[in-house]
C-alpha positions in Angstrom: 12.9 -41.3 212.0 12.3 -44.9 210.8 14.7 -47.8 211.2 15.8 -49.7 208.1 13.4 -52.5 208.9 10.5 -50.0 209.3 11.5 -48.6 205.9 11.3 -52.1 204.4 7.8 -52.7 205.8 6.7 -49.2 204.6 7.9 -50.0 201.1 6.3 -53.5 201.2 3.0 -51.8 202.3 3.3 -49.3 199.4 4.0 -52.1 196.8 1.7 -54.8 198.2 -1.1 -53.1 200.2 -3.2 -56.3 200.3 -0.6 -57.9 202.5 -1.3 -55.4 205.2 -5.1 -55.5 205.1 -5.9 -57.0 208.5 -9.6 -57.4 207.4 -8.6 -60.3 205.3 -7.3 -63.7 206.4 -4.1 -63.3 204.2 -3.4 -59.8 205.6 -4.0 -60.7 209.2 -1.7 -63.8 208.9 1.0 -61.7 207.2 0.9 -58.9 209.9 0.7 -61.4 212.8 3.7 -63.4 211.4 6.0 -60.5 210.6 5.2 -58.1 213.4 7.5 -60.1 215.6 10.5 -58.8 213.7 9.7 -55.2 214.5 9.4 -56.2 218.1 12.7 -58.0 218.0 14.4 -55.0 216.4 13.0 -52.7 219.0 14.4 -55.0 221.8 17.8 -55.2 220.1 18.0 -51.4 219.8 16.9 -50.9 223.4 19.6 -53.4 224.6 22.2 -51.7 222.4 21.4 -48.3 223.8 21.6 -49.6 227.4 24.9 -51.4 226.8 26.5 -48.2 225.3 25.3 -46.2 228.4 26.5 -48.7 230.9 29.8 -49.8 229.4 32.5 -47.4 228.3 34.5 -50.2 226.7 31.4 -51.4 224.7 32.5 -53.4 221.7 30.0 -52.3 219.0 31.4 -54.7 216.3 30.9 -57.7 218.5 27.4 -56.7 219.6 26.5 -56.1 215.9 27.8 -59.5 214.9 25.9 -61.3 217.7 22.6 -59.5 217.3 22.2 -58.0 213.9 24.5 -59.5 211.3 23.0 -62.4 209.3 25.6 -65.1 208.6 25.4 -66.1 205.0 26.4 -69.6 205.9 23.4 -70.0 208.2 20.8 -69.6 205.5 19.7 -72.3 203.0 20.9 -70.5 199.9 20.1 -71.0 196.2 22.9 -72.4 194.3 24.0 -71.0 190.9 26.8 -71.4 188.4 28.2 -68.4 186.4 30.1 -68.8 183.2 33.4 -66.8 183.6 35.1 -66.2 180.3 38.8 -66.8 180.3 40.8 -67.0 177.1 43.5 -69.1 178.9 41.0 -71.9 179.5 40.5 -74.6 176.7 36.8 -74.1 176.6 37.1 -70.3 176.7 36.1 -70.0 180.3 34.9 -72.0 183.3 31.9 -72.3 185.6 32.0 -70.6 188.9 29.7 -72.5 191.4 28.3 -70.1 194.0 25.4 -69.5 196.3 23.0 -66.6 196.6 22.4 -65.1 200.1 19.3 -63.4 201.4 20.5 -60.1 200.0 20.5 -61.4 196.5 24.3 -61.5 196.3 26.3 -64.4 194.8 29.2 -65.6 196.9 31.7 -68.4 197.1 31.3 -70.5 200.3 35.1 -70.9 200.3 35.5 -67.1 200.6 32.4 -65.8 202.4 34.0 -62.5 203.6 34.9 -61.2 200.1 32.7 -58.5 198.4 29.7 -59.8 196.5 27.8 -58.7 193.5 24.1 -59.4 193.1 22.6 -61.9 190.7 21.0 -59.0 188.8 24.5 -57.4 188.3 25.8 -60.6 186.7 22.8 -60.8 184.4 22.9 -57.1 183.5 26.6 -57.5 182.6 26.0 -60.3 180.2 27.1 -63.3 182.3 25.5 -66.6 181.7 23.9 -67.7 185.0 22.1 -70.9 185.7 20.4 -72.2 188.8 21.9 -75.5 190.0 19.2 -78.0 190.8 19.8 -79.8 194.1 19.3 -83.6 193.9 
């Protein structure tokens, strides 16, 4: 059984086989750089298993937050604005300024714990989306 990260790398290898060709400089560099994440995942899983065996009061949620969850605030995200139609507004709507996290989801930094839809979802559903240029 593969972990999620192993599935990601398998899919990458299927879609971009040249990245995994260690006989080329590009492939060797790619594998050398990203192999460390598989090792990290293995160590995290090993530690998790050990903690569950040793501690009957093991707090899975806390462990997950500390070792697996990626905080969306800790990542340099792309900024976007989305036109939200609203008949009450004078202009017929307003711009929602948001960021995109590493999962492709748009979110409001003021409300990071709310559910998020992906950039693709907004585009597929007819929203006007523009990337905000940082100055």
